[in-house]
N, C-alpha and C positions, 0 to 999 in steps of 0.2 A: 550201202555200207552200214553195218550195225553200230549202234551207239556204244561208246566205251562204258564199261561197268562203273557205276557211280561210287565214289569214295564215301565210306561210312565214317562219320566223325565220332570218335569215342568221347564219352562224358569225362571231363577233367576229374582227376582222382580226388581232388579236395572238395568236390561237390557231392552232397548227399542226395541221391536220386529220390528218396522218399520225401524230401523237403523242397522239391522244385515247384515253381508256380505251375498251376494247371493252364493258366491263360495269361499271356503277355500282350500288352498293348504298347504301340510305339508311335511317337510323334517324330516322323522322319524329317528333321530340320537341318538345313545347312547346305543343300545342293548348290544354291546360287553362290554362296560365299566360297565353297570349295572350288568352284570354277573360276571365280574372280581372282582368288589368290594365285591361280596358275595362269592367269591371262587368257582364259578360255571362255567361250560363250556359255551362258547359263544352261543352255540345252545340254552341254556335255556333262554338267553336274547332275542333271536329271537322268541321263543315260547311265552314269556310274551309280546313281542311287538305285536303279533297277537291279543292278548286279548285287548291291549290298542287300537288298530285300531277298533276292533268290538265295543268297548264302545264309541269311538269318533263318529263312524258312527251313532250310535243310538242317541247321543246327538244332532248331526246335524239334523237328521230326526225329532226328537221330538221338537226341538227348531225352526224349520222352515228354515233351511239352505238347499238350493236346490242342491248343488254340492260340492263334496269333492274329491280332487285329492291328491294322496299320492305317494311319491318317494319310491318304494319298492326295486329296484335293478338298479344300474347305469351301464353304459357301462364300467366304470372303476372298478366296483366290481368284474369283472372276475379275477383281480389280487390278490384277497384274496386266502387264502389256499384252495386247491382243496376240502378238506373234508367239509369246511364251505360252499362253493359254491354248492356242491352236496346236502348238507343238506337243503339249502335254496330252491333249485329247487324242491326237494321232498316235503318240507313243503308247498310251494305254491300249489302244486298239491293236497296234502291231504286236505288243507283248502278249496280249491275250491270244491272238491267233497263232503266234509262234510257240507259246508255252503250253497250249492245251494238251497236246499229246503227252508231254512230259508230266503234266499234273496228273493225268490218268495213270501213267506208269507208276507214279510215286504215291498214288491214293490220296492226293490232296483234294479236299472239298473246298471250293471257293464260293464266297458269298459277297455281294456288294450291298452296302447300306448307305442311305442318304436319299436326297431328292433326285432320283435318277432321271426324272422326266425332262430336266433342262439339258441333259447331255445330248450330243449329236446323235441322230438316229442310227447311224452305222455303228457307233460305239455301244449304244443300248442293245443292238442286236447281238454284238459280240459278248456283252455281259450276260444277256439272257441265255445265249448258247453255252457259255462256259459254266454257268450255274446249273443249267439243266443237265449238261453232260457229266458233271462231276458230283451231282447231288447224292449218288449212292456210294461214293467213295468213303472208306472207313478210316482213312488216315487223319492227318492234322486238318483242322478247320482254319482256313485263311479268310479273314473278313477284311474287306477293303472299303474303307470309308471314303466315298467319292461324292463331291458336292454335298458334304455333310457339315452340319452345324449342330452342336449340342442344344443350344437354346431353341432352334427351329424344331428339333426332334421332340423336345418337351412340349412346346406349344402345339405341335401337331397331335401329340398324344392327348393333350387336354381337350382339344377340339373334338377329337373322335369320341372321347368319353362323354363330353358335354352333349354331343349329338344323341348319344344313346339315352342319356337322362331325359333330354327333351322329348324323345320319341316314346318315353315311358317303358323302355326295355331294361333300364338299369336304375336301381335305387341309389341315391347319393351315399347312403350308409354302407353300401357294398363296396365303395371305392376304398382300396387300401394299396399298399406298396406292391403287393403281388399282382393285383389286377392292373395297376398302372404300367408295370413292366411289360405286360402283354401287348401294349400299344406302342412300345418303342421299336425302332428299327431292329434292335438287337434281340428281340423276343426269342426265347428259347435257348439263349447262350448264357453261360455263367459269366459273372462279372470278372473283369481282369483282376488278377492278384498282384501284378507288377506292371507299372507304367514307366516306360523308358522315354526320356526326351534327349535328343542329341543337340549339339551346338551350344549348349550352356545357357539357353534361355530359361528363366525361372517362371514359366507360366504354362497353363494347360491349353490355351488357345481354343477354347470352345469345343473341346474334344471329350466325348463320353461323360458329360457333366453328372449325370445320374449314376452311371455305372462305376465310376472310379471313386465313389464315396469312401471306400476303405482300402483302396489299392495302395501298395507301397510304391513310392515315387523315387525314381533314380534319374539323376541328371548328369550328363557327361559333356565336357567341352568338345569332344570329338564331333566333327561334322559327319553327317549321315553317310556320304560315300566312303568314308574311312572306317565306318563301324564294322568290325570284324569279329572273329571268334574270341579273340583276346578281350575285346571290349564287352562282349556279351558275357563272357566268363566273369569279368569284374562286376557286372550288374547282378548276376546271379549270386556271387559271393556276398555282395552287400545285402541282397534280399534274404539270404539264409542266416545272416547275422542279426536279423531283426525279430522282434517278438510281435506277432500280429494279435492285437487285443480286441479289435472291433468295438471300441468304446468301453470295454470292461477293464477291470483291474488285472494287470499282468502278474506273472509269477515273480518278476524282479522287483515289485513294489511292496 
């Protein structure tokens, strides 16, 4: 049976297409609380969170946003109950296997960043297959931060640079911001313009510490499974009302 034609989401009329962020990053928080409020197991919150991510990816694609980066699993999340961690690892694997064909149809290029070596072998295989299969797609770039920590990423980059200096292949004077970025997991990707955090928590939770230096931050009390096109619309409206100065004097001053 052929798949139904996908619905194209029109850009809301009050948004300026020329002032949309090129790259949106999201801390997808609140799955557990969403489930608890409904008397459901936390796993149901994670399942619904996957649906919210799929929908957001389509809004970004249809509205002309070129890159979406999401925080799927942090280096600190290993401290959660073993049953929940095991469920998440299995969920990631199932979703990748199930959605790969659709990602190809929709020209999604997927990339995983983080310390992937600690992940289960079968999940690593699925990750490698999905990245290799979609690497030539020319649509939106979806970056999934998995077993990711911003501090660990920076320490890892410093170690790699220090090793080159030690070997005599790099002079200390040659180290600058542009070179440093080449050693980050996100090398080759533009920095996020907009960082969205759901669930109302006012912290960045060790996410993209270097990359979000000048990102506009938007926090909503909405829990991640309930984050929909209306919520995304509100975030983009807030973004378009701001003046991005990058440390310089703005036109309003």
